[in-house]
VMD Tcl script that builds the backbone (N, CA, C; Angstrom):
set m [mol new atoms 528]
animate dup $m
set s [atomselect $m all]
$s set {name element resname resid chain x y z} {
  {N N MET 1 A -53.382 -36.430 -37.371}
  {CA C MET 1 A -52.220 -36.148 -36.577}
  {C C MET 1 A -51.129 -37.145 -36.928}
  {N N ARG 2 A -49.927 -36.623 -37.203}
  {CA C ARG 2 A -48.801 -37.494 -37.503}
  {C C ARG 2 A -47.498 -36.718 -37.332}
  {N N ARG 3 A -46.401 -37.454 -37.381}
  {CA C ARG 3 A -45.088 -36.805 -37.372}
  {C C ARG 3 A -44.852 -36.153 -38.723}
  {N N ALA 4 A -44.161 -35.035 -38.697}
  {CA C ALA 4 A -43.822 -34.344 -39.938}
  {C C ALA 4 A -42.705 -35.082 -40.663}
  {N N VAL 5 A -42.688 -34.949 -41.981}
  {CA C VAL 5 A -41.649 -35.519 -42.843}
  {C C VAL 5 A -41.095 -34.387 -43.715}
  {N N PRO 6 A -39.899 -34.563 -44.288}
  {CA C PRO 6 A -39.309 -33.488 -45.099}
  {C C PRO 6 A -40.231 -32.942 -46.184}
  {N N ALA 7 A -41.090 -33.763 -46.754}
  {CA C ALA 7 A -42.007 -33.296 -47.797}
  {C C ALA 7 A -43.011 -32.270 -47.273}
  {N N ASP 8 A -43.184 -32.179 -45.952}
  {CA C ASP 8 A -44.100 -31.211 -45.340}
  {C C ASP 8 A -43.485 -29.824 -45.194}
  {N N ALA 9 A -42.192 -29.696 -45.454}
  {CA C ALA 9 A -41.465 -28.462 -45.157}
  {C C ALA 9 A -42.076 -27.218 -45.790}
  {N N GLY 10 A -42.554 -27.310 -47.034}
  {CA C GLY 10 A -43.139 -26.141 -47.695}
  {C C GLY 10 A -44.375 -25.642 -46.976}
  {N N ARG 11 A -45.254 -26.542 -46.622}
  {CA C ARG 11 A -46.489 -26.140 -45.931}
  {C C ARG 11 A -46.185 -25.666 -44.513}
  {N N ILE 12 A -45.223 -26.295 -43.849}
  {CA C ILE 12 A -44.829 -25.854 -42.507}
  {C C ILE 12 A -44.273 -24.432 -42.575}
  {N N ALA 13 A -43.475 -24.139 -43.600}
  {CA C ALA 13 A -42.941 -22.781 -43.774}
  {C C ALA 13 A -44.070 -21.770 -43.960}
  {N N GLU 14 A -45.085 -22.127 -44.739}
  {CA C GLU 14 A -46.232 -21.226 -44.932}
  {C C GLU 14 A -46.948 -20.966 -43.614}
  {N N ILE 15 A -47.219 -22.024 -42.861}
  {CA C ILE 15 A -47.905 -21.865 -41.568}
  {C C ILE 15 A -47.047 -21.022 -40.634}
  {N N ASN 16 A -45.739 -21.285 -40.625}
  {CA C ASN 16 A -44.824 -20.556 -39.751}
  {C C ASN 16 A -44.828 -19.058 -40.062}
  {N N ILE 17 A -44.606 -18.728 -41.301}
  {CA C ILE 17 A -44.525 -17.302 -41.676}
  {C C ILE 17 A -45.885 -16.625 -41.558}
  {N N ASP 18 A -46.946 -17.256 -42.031}
  {CA C ASP 18 A -48.274 -16.653 -41.899}
  {C C ASP 18 A -48.642 -16.485 -40.427}
  {N N GLY 19 A -48.256 -17.456 -39.608}
  {CA C GLY 19 A -48.497 -17.361 -38.168}
  {C C GLY 19 A -47.733 -16.205 -37.542}
  {N N TRP 20 A -46.463 -16.055 -37.907}
  {CA C TRP 20 A -45.677 -14.936 -37.394}
  {C C TRP 20 A -46.299 -13.606 -37.817}
  {N N ARG 21 A -46.649 -13.496 -39.084}
  {CA C ARG 21 A -47.189 -12.219 -39.582}
  {C C ARG 21 A -48.505 -11.863 -38.911}
  {N N THR 22 A -49.271 -12.850 -38.528}
  {CA C THR 22 A -50.544 -12.604 -37.849}
  {C C THR 22 A -50.334 -12.326 -36.369}
  {N N ALA 23 A -49.573 -13.165 -35.716}
  {CA C ALA 23 A -49.417 -13.078 -34.258}
  {C C ALA 23 A -48.488 -11.958 -33.803}
  {N N TYR 24 A -47.477 -11.651 -34.587}
  {CA C TYR 24 A -46.426 -10.747 -34.103}
  {C C TYR 24 A -46.475 -9.344 -34.693}
  {N N ARG 25 A -47.450 -9.049 -35.546}
  {CA C ARG 25 A -47.576 -7.694 -36.095}
  {C C ARG 25 A -47.768 -6.736 -34.926}
  {N N GLY 26 A -46.924 -5.734 -34.839}
  {CA C GLY 26 A -46.966 -4.789 -33.723}
  {C C GLY 26 A -46.025 -5.162 -32.593}
  {N N LEU 27 A -45.526 -6.392 -32.599}
  {CA C LEU 27 A -44.577 -6.838 -31.572}
  {C C LEU 27 A -43.162 -6.962 -32.131}
  {N N ILE 28 A -43.077 -7.214 -33.436}
  {CA C ILE 28 A -41.815 -7.340 -34.166}
  {C C ILE 28 A -41.890 -6.355 -35.325}
  {N N PRO 29 A -40.770 -5.739 -35.707}
  {CA C PRO 29 A -40.824 -4.755 -36.802}
  {C C PRO 29 A -41.459 -5.320 -38.075}
  {N N ASP 30 A -42.346 -4.515 -38.679}
  {CA C ASP 30 A -43.026 -4.916 -39.911}
  {C C ASP 30 A -42.044 -5.289 -41.018}
  {N N ALA 31 A -40.937 -4.553 -41.117}
  {CA C ALA 31 A -39.960 -4.834 -42.177}
  {C C ALA 31 A -39.415 -6.254 -42.044}
  {N N TYR 32 A -39.203 -6.710 -40.825}
  {CA C TYR 32 A -38.719 -8.070 -40.613}
  {C C TYR 32 A -39.777 -9.090 -41.040}
  {N N LEU 33 A -41.015 -8.883 -40.570}
  {CA C LEU 33 A -42.099 -9.809 -40.913}
  {C C LEU 33 A -42.343 -9.853 -42.418}
  {N N ASP 34 A -42.355 -8.689 -43.044}
  {CA C ASP 34 A -42.612 -8.624 -44.484}
  {C C ASP 34 A -41.458 -9.197 -45.300}
  {N N GLY 35 A -40.262 -9.213 -44.722}
  {CA C GLY 35 A -39.085 -9.727 -45.419}
  {C C GLY 35 A -38.893 -11.229 -45.301}
  {N N MET 36 A -39.709 -11.883 -44.492}
  {CA C MET 36 A -39.593 -13.337 -44.345}
  {C C MET 36 A -39.951 -14.008 -45.666}
  {N N ARG 37 A -39.187 -15.023 -46.045}
  {CA C ARG 37 A -39.386 -15.697 -47.328}
  {C C ARG 37 A -39.693 -17.179 -47.114}
  {N N TYR 38 A -40.758 -17.634 -47.747}
  {CA C TYR 38 A -41.172 -19.037 -47.639}
  {C C TYR 38 A -40.052 -19.984 -48.083}
  {N N GLU 39 A -39.355 -19.628 -49.173}
  {CA C GLU 39 A -38.322 -20.503 -49.715}
  {C C GLU 39 A -37.211 -20.742 -48.701}
  {N N THR 40 A -36.778 -19.688 -48.024}
  {CA C THR 40 A -35.699 -19.801 -47.045}
  {C C THR 40 A -36.104 -20.712 -45.898}
  {N N LEU 41 A -37.281 -20.489 -45.389}
  {CA C LEU 41 A -37.742 -21.294 -44.259}
  {C C LEU 41 A -38.042 -22.730 -44.688}
  {N N ARG 42 A -38.540 -22.906 -45.894}
  {CA C ARG 42 A -38.810 -24.261 -46.396}
  {C C ARG 42 A -37.521 -25.084 -46.395}
  {N N GLU 43 A -36.440 -24.504 -46.873}
  {CA C GLU 43 A -35.159 -25.220 -46.907}
  {C C GLU 43 A -34.670 -25.537 -45.495}
  {N N ARG 44 A -34.815 -24.601 -44.581}
  {CA C ARG 44 A -34.376 -24.817 -43.201}
  {C C ARG 44 A -35.172 -25.945 -42.551}
  {N N TRP 45 A -36.498 -25.932 -42.738}
  {CA C TRP 45 A -37.323 -26.992 -42.151}
  {C C TRP 45 A -37.036 -28.341 -42.801}
  {N N ALA 46 A -36.846 -28.370 -44.113}
  {CA C ALA 46 A -36.556 -29.641 -44.800}
  {C C ALA 46 A -35.263 -30.252 -44.261}
  {N N THR 47 A -34.249 -29.423 -44.093}
  {CA C THR 47 A -32.986 -29.899 -43.539}
  {C C THR 47 A -33.174 -30.389 -42.109}
  {N N GLY 48 A -33.878 -29.623 -41.307}
  {CA C GLY 48 A -34.114 -29.995 -39.916}
  {C C GLY 48 A -34.916 -31.271 -39.775}
  {N N LEU 49 A -35.896 -31.462 -40.628}
  {CA C LEU 49 A -36.726 -32.659 -40.542}
  {C C LEU 49 A -35.970 -33.921 -40.939}
  {N N ARG 50 A -34.913 -33.753 -41.709}
  {CA C ARG 50 A -34.091 -34.912 -42.074}
  {C C ARG 50 A -33.129 -35.283 -40.951}
  {N N GLY 51 A -32.841 -34.333 -40.051}
  {CA C GLY 51 A -31.779 -34.571 -39.084}
  {C C GLY 51 A -32.174 -34.607 -37.626}
  {N N HIS 52 A -33.451 -34.766 -37.295}
  {CA C HIS 52 A -33.856 -34.767 -35.894}
  {C C HIS 52 A -33.366 -35.984 -35.138}
  {N N ALA 53 A -32.935 -35.735 -33.904}
  {CA C ALA 53 A -32.631 -36.825 -32.977}
  {C C ALA 53 A -33.956 -37.406 -32.496}
  {N N ASP 54 A -33.910 -38.507 -31.795}
  {CA C ASP 54 A -35.134 -39.179 -31.361}
  {C C ASP 54 A -36.064 -38.291 -30.547}
  {N N ALA 55 A -35.536 -37.586 -29.549}
  {CA C ALA 55 A -36.399 -36.791 -28.681}
  {C C ALA 55 A -36.928 -35.547 -29.391}
  {N N ALA 56 A -36.214 -35.071 -30.401}
  {CA C ALA 56 A -36.670 -33.908 -31.162}
  {C C ALA 56 A -37.620 -34.392 -32.244}
  {N N SER 57 A -38.788 -33.785 -32.281}
  {CA C SER 57 A -39.757 -34.216 -33.275}
  {C C SER 57 A -40.757 -33.111 -33.560}
  {N N MET 58 A -41.336 -33.183 -34.750}
  {CA C MET 58 A -42.371 -32.247 -35.143}
  {C C MET 58 A -43.632 -33.032 -35.474}
  {N N PHE 59 A -44.752 -32.497 -35.026}
  {CA C PHE 59 A -46.046 -33.112 -35.282}
  {C C PHE 59 A -46.897 -32.154 -36.088}
  {N N VAL 60 A -47.701 -32.703 -36.996}
  {CA C VAL 60 A -48.579 -31.891 -37.829}
  {C C VAL 60 A -50.011 -32.381 -37.697}
  {N N ALA 61 A -50.939 -31.432 -37.731}
  {CA C ALA 61 A -52.368 -31.751 -37.781}
  {C C ALA 61 A -52.794 -31.593 -39.227}
  {N N VAL 62 A -53.414 -32.620 -39.746}
  {CA C VAL 62 A -53.827 -32.650 -41.148}
  {C C VAL 62 A -55.347 -32.639 -41.196}
  {N N GLY 63 A -55.909 -31.725 -41.989}
  {CA C GLY 63 A -57.355 -31.629 -42.124}
  {C C GLY 63 A -57.922 -32.724 -43.003}
  {N N PRO 64 A -59.242 -32.847 -43.045}
  {CA C PRO 64 A -59.879 -33.862 -43.889}
  {C C PRO 64 A -59.573 -33.653 -45.379}
  {N N ASP 65 A -59.136 -32.448 -45.730}
  {CA C ASP 65 A -58.760 -32.142 -47.114}
  {C C ASP 65 A -57.286 -32.477 -47.383}
  {N N SER 66 A -56.615 -33.120 -46.416}
  {CA C SER 66 A -55.196 -33.513 -46.487}
  {C C SER 66 A -54.233 -32.332 -46.444}
  {N N VAL 67 A -54.705 -31.162 -46.055}
  {CA C VAL 67 A -53.854 -29.977 -45.935}
  {C C VAL 67 A -53.412 -29.824 -44.480}
  {N N LEU 68 A -52.107 -29.570 -44.283}
  {CA C LEU 68 A -51.584 -29.350 -42.932}
  {C C LEU 68 A -52.180 -28.066 -42.366}
  {N N ARG 69 A -52.652 -28.149 -41.134}
  {CA C ARG 69 A -53.304 -26.989 -40.512}
  {C C ARG 69 A -52.523 -26.414 -39.349}
  {N N ALA 70 A -51.655 -27.219 -38.721}
  {CA C ALA 70 A -50.875 -26.747 -37.580}
  {C C ALA 70 A -49.671 -27.652 -37.398}
  {N N TYR 71 A -48.678 -27.140 -36.680}
  {CA C TYR 71 A -47.527 -27.971 -36.334}
  {C C TYR 71 A -46.996 -27.572 -34.967}
  {N N ALA 72 A -46.286 -28.508 -34.352}
  {CA C ALA 72 A -45.585 -28.250 -33.092}
  {C C ALA 72 A -44.247 -28.963 -33.158}
  {N N PHE 73 A -43.207 -28.297 -32.648}
  {CA C PHE 73 A -41.856 -28.851 -32.637}
  {C C PHE 73 A -41.360 -28.881 -31.201}
  {N N VAL 74 A -40.857 -30.038 -30.773}
  {CA C VAL 74 A -40.326 -30.214 -29.419}
  {C C VAL 74 A -38.943 -30.854 -29.474}
  {N N ARG 75 A -38.175 -30.643 -28.389}
  {CA C ARG 75 A -36.866 -31.284 -28.228}
  {C C ARG 75 A -36.435 -31.128 -26.779}
  {N N SER 76 A -35.253 -31.624 -26.468}
  {CA C SER 76 A -34.741 -31.411 -25.115}
  {C C SER 76 A -34.460 -29.916 -24.952}
  {N N VAL 77 A -34.495 -29.455 -23.735}
  {CA C VAL 77 A -34.412 -28.021 -23.464}
  {C C VAL 77 A -33.112 -27.420 -23.994}
  {N N ARG 78 A -33.207 -26.200 -24.548}
  {CA C ARG 78 A -32.043 -25.458 -25.055}
  {C C ARG 78 A -31.436 -24.586 -23.981}
  {N N ASP 79 A -32.207 -24.281 -22.960}
  {CA C ASP 79 A -31.849 -23.264 -21.977}
  {C C ASP 79 A -30.997 -23.852 -20.865}
  {N N GLU 80 A -29.697 -23.566 -20.873}
  {CA C GLU 80 A -28.804 -24.129 -19.872}
  {C C GLU 80 A -29.024 -23.551 -18.484}
  {N N GLY 81 A -29.668 -22.414 -18.376}
  {CA C GLY 81 A -29.912 -21.797 -17.083}
  {C C GLY 81 A -31.228 -22.232 -16.460}
  {N N ASP 82 A -31.827 -23.275 -16.981}
  {CA C ASP 82 A -33.121 -23.745 -16.506}
  {C C ASP 82 A -33.047 -24.179 -15.053}
  {N N ARG 83 A -34.107 -23.932 -14.301}
  {CA C ARG 83 A -34.119 -24.316 -12.889}
  {C C ARG 83 A -34.459 -25.788 -12.693}
  {N N HIS 84 A -34.904 -26.462 -13.742}
  {CA C HIS 84 A -35.177 -27.895 -13.685}
  {C C HIS 84 A -33.936 -28.630 -14.176}
  {N N PRO 85 A -33.721 -29.874 -13.739}
  {CA C PRO 85 A -32.596 -30.639 -14.300}
  {C C PRO 85 A -32.760 -30.744 -15.814}
  {N N VAL 86 A -31.736 -30.341 -16.563}
  {CA C VAL 86 A -31.823 -30.285 -18.017}
  {C C VAL 86 A -32.186 -31.642 -18.607}
  {N N HIS 87 A -31.644 -32.721 -18.058}
  {CA C HIS 87 A -31.922 -34.039 -18.628}
  {C C HIS 87 A -33.383 -34.440 -18.474}
  {N N ALA 88 A -34.115 -33.770 -17.607}
  {CA C ALA 88 A -35.514 -34.132 -17.365}
  {C C ALA 88 A -36.486 -33.128 -17.969}
  {N N THR 89 A -35.972 -32.148 -18.721}
  {CA C THR 89 A -36.810 -31.065 -19.224}
  {C C THR 89 A -36.818 -31.030 -20.743}
  {N N GLY 90 A -38.019 -31.012 -21.306}
  {CA C GLY 90 A -38.196 -30.848 -22.737}
  {C C GLY 90 A -38.651 -29.434 -23.032}
  {N N GLU 91 A -38.645 -29.070 -24.286}
  {CA C GLU 91 A -39.053 -27.721 -24.672}
  {C C GLU 91 A -40.012 -27.766 -25.854}
  {N N LEU 92 A -41.089 -27.023 -25.722}
  {CA C LEU 92 A -41.984 -26.773 -26.844}
  {C C LEU 92 A -41.390 -25.563 -27.553}
  {N N CYS 93 A -40.691 -25.811 -28.649}
  {CA C CYS 93 A -39.943 -24.763 -29.348}
  {C C CYS 93 A -40.805 -23.939 -30.286}
  {N N ALA 94 A -41.812 -24.573 -30.857}
  {CA C ALA 94 A -42.665 -23.872 -31.815}
  {C C ALA 94 A -44.009 -24.574 -31.884}
  {N N ILE 95 A -45.053 -23.771 -31.970}
  {CA C ILE 95 A -46.391 -24.292 -32.235}
  {C C ILE 95 A -47.146 -23.194 -32.975}
  {N N TYR 96 A -47.613 -23.530 -34.159}
  {CA C TYR 96 A -48.341 -22.566 -34.979}
  {C C TYR 96 A -49.479 -23.266 -35.698}
  {N N ALA 97 A -50.565 -22.542 -35.839}
  {CA C ALA 97 A -51.694 -23.002 -36.648}
  {C C ALA 97 A -51.859 -22.019 -37.798}
  {N N ASP 98 A -52.277 -22.524 -38.932}
  {CA C ASP 98 A -52.612 -21.663 -40.057}
  {C C ASP 98 A -53.650 -20.669 -39.533}
  {N N PRO 99 A -53.415 -19.355 -39.689}
  {CA C PRO 99 A -54.364 -18.367 -39.153}
  {C C PRO 99 A -55.801 -18.585 -39.611}
  {N N ARG 100 A -55.991 -19.177 -40.784}
  {CA C ARG 100 A -57.348 -19.441 -41.268}
  {C C ARG 100 A -58.029 -20.556 -40.481}
  {N N TRP 101 A -57.260 -21.352 -39.737}
  {CA C TRP 101 A -57.812 -22.498 -39.024}
  {C C TRP 101 A -57.671 -22.373 -37.506}
  {N N LYS 102 A -57.276 -21.197 -37.019}
  {CA C LYS 102 A -57.195 -21.025 -35.562}
  {C C LYS 102 A -58.576 -21.199 -34.963}
  {N N GLY 103 A -58.605 -21.876 -33.825}
  {CA C GLY 103 A -59.862 -22.100 -33.140}
  {C C GLY 103 A -60.612 -23.337 -33.581}
  {N N HIS 104 A -60.008 -24.140 -34.471}
  {CA C HIS 104 A -60.661 -25.348 -34.965}
  {C C HIS 104 A -60.076 -26.634 -34.366}
  {N N GLY 105 A -59.169 -26.515 -33.400}
  {CA C GLY 105 A -58.647 -27.691 -32.711}
  {C C GLY 105 A -57.316 -28.219 -33.203}
  {N N ALA 106 A -56.799 -27.705 -34.312}
  {CA C ALA 106 A -55.524 -28.211 -34.832}
  {C C ALA 106 A -54.372 -27.888 -33.887}
  {N N GLY 107 A -54.356 -26.682 -33.335}
  {CA C GLY 107 A -53.315 -26.306 -32.386}
  {C C GLY 107 A -53.355 -27.174 -31.138}
  {N N HIS 108 A -54.550 -27.410 -30.643}
  {CA C HIS 108 A -54.714 -28.289 -29.475}
  {C C HIS 108 A -54.186 -29.687 -29.788}
  {N N ALA 109 A -54.502 -30.207 -30.950}
  {CA C ALA 109 A -54.093 -31.564 -31.320}
  {C C ALA 109 A -52.572 -31.700 -31.385}
  {N N VAL 110 A -51.892 -30.753 -32.035}
  {CA C VAL 110 A -50.431 -30.862 -32.121}
  {C C VAL 110 A -49.790 -30.623 -30.764}
  {N N HIS 111 A -50.381 -29.763 -29.958}
  {CA C HIS 111 A -49.885 -29.515 -28.602}
  {C C HIS 111 A -49.900 -30.813 -27.805}
  {N N GLN 112 A -51.023 -31.500 -27.827}
  {CA C GLN 112 A -51.159 -32.737 -27.054}
  {C C GLN 112 A -50.194 -33.812 -27.567}
  {N N ALA 113 A -50.064 -33.938 -28.872}
  {CA C ALA 113 A -49.143 -34.929 -29.438}
  {C C ALA 113 A -47.699 -34.623 -29.049}
  {N N ALA 114 A -47.330 -33.356 -29.109}
  {CA C ALA 114 A -45.958 -32.961 -28.788}
  {C C ALA 114 A -45.629 -33.227 -27.316}
  {N N LEU 115 A -46.541 -32.869 -26.414}
  {CA C LEU 115 A -46.274 -33.113 -24.994}
  {C C LEU 115 A -46.280 -34.601 -24.679}
  {N N GLY 116 A -47.165 -35.344 -25.316}
  {CA C GLY 116 A -47.160 -36.796 -25.140}
  {C C GLY 116 A -45.842 -37.406 -25.593}
  {N N HIS 117 A -45.307 -36.883 -26.681}
  {CA C HIS 117 A -44.015 -37.359 -27.187}
  {C C HIS 117 A -42.911 -37.099 -26.160}
  {N N LEU 118 A -42.867 -35.879 -25.615}
  {CA C LEU 118 A -41.845 -35.575 -24.607}
  {C C LEU 118 A -41.971 -36.512 -23.408}
  {N N ALA 119 A -43.185 -36.701 -22.930}
  {CA C ALA 119 A -43.400 -37.587 -21.784}
  {C C ALA 119 A -42.957 -39.011 -22.111}
  {N N SER 120 A -43.188 -39.469 -23.337}
  {CA C SER 120 A -42.805 -40.840 -23.717}
  {C C SER 120 A -41.291 -41.017 -23.725}
  {N N TYR 121 A -40.542 -39.913 -23.846}
  {CA C TYR 121 A -39.088 -39.973 -23.796}
  {C C TYR 121 A -38.550 -39.741 -22.381}
  {N N GLY 122 A -39.442 -39.681 -21.409}
  {CA C GLY 122 A -39.021 -39.585 -20.016}
  {C C GLY 122 A -38.857 -38.182 -19.477}
  {N N PHE 123 A -39.199 -37.169 -20.258}
  {CA C PHE 123 A -39.113 -35.805 -19.743}
  {C C PHE 123 A -40.199 -35.604 -18.691}
  {N N ARG 124 A -39.837 -35.008 -17.579}
  {CA C ARG 124 A -40.796 -34.779 -16.498}
  {C C ARG 124 A -41.340 -33.355 -16.498}
  {N N HIS 125 A -40.602 -32.437 -17.098}
  {CA C HIS 125 A -41.009 -31.024 -17.171}
  {C C HIS 125 A -40.887 -30.556 -18.617}
  {N N ALA 126 A -41.583 -29.475 -18.912}
  {CA C ALA 126 A -41.439 -28.827 -20.216}
  {C C ALA 126 A -41.459 -27.327 -20.010}
  {N N VAL 127 A -40.761 -26.625 -20.879}
  {CA C VAL 127 A -40.740 -25.169 -20.874}
  {C C VAL 127 A -41.029 -24.675 -22.283}
  {N N LEU 128 A -41.403 -23.418 -22.374}
  {CA C LEU 128 A -41.550 -22.736 -23.652}
  {C C LEU 128 A -41.306 -21.257 -23.409}
  {N N TRP 129 A -40.981 -20.554 -24.471}
  {CA C TRP 129 A -40.796 -19.104 -24.425}
  {C C TRP 129 A -41.824 -18.465 -25.349}
  {N N VAL 130 A -42.414 -17.372 -24.890}
  {CA C VAL 130 A -43.427 -16.667 -25.673}
  {C C VAL 130 A -43.151 -15.167 -25.568}
  {N N LEU 131 A -43.401 -14.441 -26.648}
  {CA C LEU 131 A -43.251 -12.984 -26.574}
  {C C LEU 131 A -44.183 -12.456 -25.485}
  {N N THR 132 A -43.647 -11.636 -24.628}
  {CA C THR 132 A -44.408 -11.129 -23.488}
  {C C THR 132 A -45.716 -10.481 -23.921}
  {N N GLY 133 A -45.715 -9.766 -25.027}
  {CA C GLY 133 A -46.900 -9.064 -25.492}
  {C C GLY 133 A -47.875 -9.914 -26.286}
  {N N ASN 134 A -47.610 -11.198 -26.442}
  {CA C ASN 134 A -48.457 -12.064 -27.243}
  {C C ASN 134 A -49.564 -12.666 -26.361}
  {N N ALA 135 A -50.547 -11.842 -26.051}
  {CA C ALA 135 A -51.624 -12.247 -25.139}
  {C C ALA 135 A -52.423 -13.455 -25.634}
  {N N PRO 136 A -52.785 -13.563 -26.921}
  {CA C PRO 136 A -53.548 -14.741 -27.348}
  {C C PRO 136 A -52.796 -16.060 -27.121}
  {N N SER 137 A -51.508 -16.077 -27.423}
  {CA C SER 137 A -50.734 -17.303 -27.209}
  {C C SER 137 A -50.602 -17.602 -25.727}
  {N N ARG 138 A -50.409 -16.587 -24.921}
  {CA C ARG 138 A -50.300 -16.804 -23.479}
  {C C ARG 138 A -51.596 -17.397 -22.927}
  {N N ARG 139 A -52.737 -16.932 -23.430}
  {CA C ARG 139 A -54.017 -17.509 -22.996}
  {C C ARG 139 A -54.134 -18.973 -23.419}
  {N N PHE 140 A -53.684 -19.285 -24.636}
  {CA C PHE 140 A -53.703 -20.670 -25.111}
  {C C PHE 140 A -52.878 -21.554 -24.175}
  {N N TYR 141 A -51.659 -21.122 -23.870}
  {CA C TYR 141 A -50.793 -21.921 -23.004}
  {C C TYR 141 A -51.401 -22.092 -21.616}
  {N N GLU 142 A -51.906 -21.021 -21.058}
  {CA C GLU 142 A -52.502 -21.107 -19.721}
  {C C GLU 142 A -53.705 -22.039 -19.710}
  {N N ALA 143 A -54.489 -22.026 -20.774}
  {CA C ALA 143 A -55.645 -22.925 -20.869}
  {C C ALA 143 A -55.207 -24.389 -21.005}
  {N N HIS 144 A -53.949 -24.603 -21.406}
  {CA C HIS 144 A -53.418 -25.951 -21.568}
  {C C HIS 144 A -52.485 -26.342 -20.422}
  {N N GLY 145 A -52.612 -25.678 -19.286}
  {CA C GLY 145 A -51.893 -26.097 -18.087}
  {C C GLY 145 A -50.510 -25.519 -17.875}
  {N N TRP 146 A -50.099 -24.596 -18.713}
  {CA C TRP 146 A -48.789 -23.967 -18.543}
  {C C TRP 146 A -48.889 -22.857 -17.503}
  {N N LYS 147 A -47.822 -22.660 -16.746}
  {CA C LYS 147 A -47.744 -21.601 -15.740}
  {C C LYS 147 A -46.581 -20.677 -16.075}
  {N N CYS 148 A -46.823 -19.387 -15.954}
  {CA C CYS 148 A -45.779 -18.398 -16.207}
  {C C CYS 148 A -44.760 -18.451 -15.068}
  {N N ASP 149 A -43.471 -18.582 -15.424}
  {CA C ASP 149 A -42.380 -18.632 -14.437}
  {C C ASP 149 A -41.915 -17.249 -14.007}
  {N N GLU 150 A -42.299 -16.220 -14.754}
  {CA C GLU 150 A -41.813 -14.856 -14.532}
  {C C GLU 150 A -40.316 -14.729 -14.825}
  {N N ILE 151 A -39.768 -15.669 -15.589}
  {CA C ILE 151 A -38.378 -15.582 -16.028}
  {C C ILE 151 A -38.409 -14.987 -17.426}
  {N N GLU 152 A -37.658 -13.888 -17.606}
  {CA C GLU 152 A -37.696 -13.175 -18.878}
  {C C GLU 152 A -36.336 -13.177 -19.549}
  {N N LYS 153 A -36.363 -12.999 -20.866}
  {CA C LYS 153 A -35.142 -12.811 -21.644}
  {C C LYS 153 A -35.485 -11.936 -22.837}
  {N N ASP 154 A -34.450 -11.394 -23.465}
  {CA C ASP 154 A -34.641 -10.603 -24.676}
  {C C ASP 154 A -34.373 -11.485 -25.869}
  {N N GLY 155 A -35.410 -11.686 -26.695}
  {CA C GLY 155 A -35.259 -12.499 -27.887}
  {C C GLY 155 A -34.434 -11.835 -28.970}
  {N N GLY 156 A -34.350 -10.517 -28.961}
  {CA C GLY 156 A -33.525 -9.776 -29.900}
  {C C GLY 156 A -33.803 -10.068 -31.362}
  {N N ILE 157 A -35.014 -9.854 -31.829}
  {CA C ILE 157 A -35.377 -10.106 -33.217}
  {C C ILE 157 A -35.230 -8.825 -34.029}
  {N N ALA 158 A -34.516 -8.928 -35.139}
  {CA C ALA 158 A -34.314 -7.816 -36.074}
  {C C ALA 158 A -33.700 -6.597 -35.391}
  {N N GLY 159 A -32.818 -6.847 -34.431}
  {CA C GLY 159 A -32.153 -5.752 -33.744}
  {C C GLY 159 A -33.038 -4.982 -32.784}
  {N N GLU 160 A -34.230 -5.454 -32.574}
  {CA C GLU 160 A -35.179 -4.805 -31.667}
  {C C GLU 160 A -35.297 -5.608 -30.379}
  {N N TRP 161 A -35.605 -4.914 -29.304}
  {CA C TRP 161 A -35.844 -5.577 -28.036}
  {C C TRP 161 A -37.183 -6.286 -28.129}
  {N N THR 162 A -37.176 -7.596 -27.993}
  {CA C THR 162 A -38.401 -8.394 -28.070}
  {C C THR 162 A -38.452 -9.302 -26.837}
  {N N PRO 163 A -38.976 -8.780 -25.738}
  {CA C PRO 163 A -38.960 -9.557 -24.495}
  {C C PRO 163 A -39.815 -10.818 -24.585}
  {N N GLU 164 A -39.242 -11.889 -24.067}
  {CA C GLU 164 A -39.936 -13.171 -23.996}
  {C C GLU 164 A -40.055 -13.568 -22.532}
  {N N ILE 165 A -41.068 -14.344 -22.240}
  {CA C ILE 165 A -41.279 -14.836 -20.889}
  {C C ILE 165 A -41.447 -16.346 -20.960}
  {N N ARG 166 A -40.945 -17.021 -19.922}
  {CA C ARG 166 A -40.970 -18.480 -19.937}
  {C C ARG 166 A -42.184 -19.028 -19.201}
  {N N TYR 167 A -42.729 -20.078 -19.766}
  {CA C TYR 167 A -43.794 -20.859 -19.141}
  {C C TYR 167 A -43.256 -22.269 -18.926}
  {N N SER 168 A -43.786 -22.956 -17.913}
  {CA C SER 168 A -43.388 -24.343 -17.684}
  {C C SER 168 A -44.579 -25.147 -17.203}
  {N N ARG 169 A -44.411 -26.457 -17.231}
  {CA C ARG 169 A -45.444 -27.353 -16.723}
  {C C ARG 169 A -44.836 -28.721 -16.450}
  {N N VAL 170 A -45.498 -29.435 -15.586}
  {CA C VAL 170 A -45.097 -30.802 -15.295}
  {C C VAL 170 A -45.695 -31.695 -16.380}
  {N N LEU 171 A -44.899 -32.626 -16.881}
  {CA C LEU 171 A -45.384 -33.601 -17.846}
  {C C LEU 171 A -45.765 -34.900 -17.165}
  {N N GLN 172 A -44.934 -35.288 -16.214}
  {CA C GLN 172 A -45.204 -36.505 -15.463}
  {C C GLN 172 A -44.520 -36.398 -14.110}
  {N N GLU 173 A -45.107 -36.951 -13.126}
  {CA C GLU 173 A -44.542 -36.905 -11.780}
  {C C GLU 173 A -43.358 -37.850 -11.670}
  {N N SER 174 A -42.369 -37.453 -10.889}
  {CA C SER 174 A -41.209 -38.309 -10.627}
  {C C SER 174 A -41.652 -39.527 -9.833}
  {N N ARG 175 A -41.065 -40.647 -10.132}
  {CA C ARG 175 A -41.441 -41.901 -9.441}
  {C C ARG 175 A -40.383 -42.286 -8.424}
  {N N MET 176 A -39.880 -41.378 -7.643}
  {CA C MET 176 A -38.847 -41.684 -6.653}
  {C C MET 176 A -39.442 -42.126 -5.352}
}
mol reanalyze $m
mol bondsrecalc $m
mol representation Tube
mol addrep $m
């Protein structure tokens, strides 16, 4: 387990796209999933990894073979309509495991590192958005202490209606 660096961008792009193609088939148009390109995402992640602010960070789980198996990306909340004070809320923006390694603990490891990072920066709450129809991911989040808020939005991927639902959890209790 460690923080991601720009040199990890290629492998992160592979995990990201392979994860999308596995998890979202049937939820997002096939043409969109099949049109995703590793090169495009690799460049985006490399740029992003060079420019993160302190609270924004990506964590990677590395196997004994030195191959990245999962990643998680967190930052301060993007959602201005959040019911929690924005300054106290972090967001789990992305978490993916290589589909070949799902169920081996890499996702759990990056999840724990990412939430620990948010808590270390003083965030008291965290939120995430998940496709409403993504039952396996929703089960993962619920098993890790997340609660569904029943707040929905349309993610609008590839011109299609892709409803998302928000989950939240307490990271640390307020000391008032």
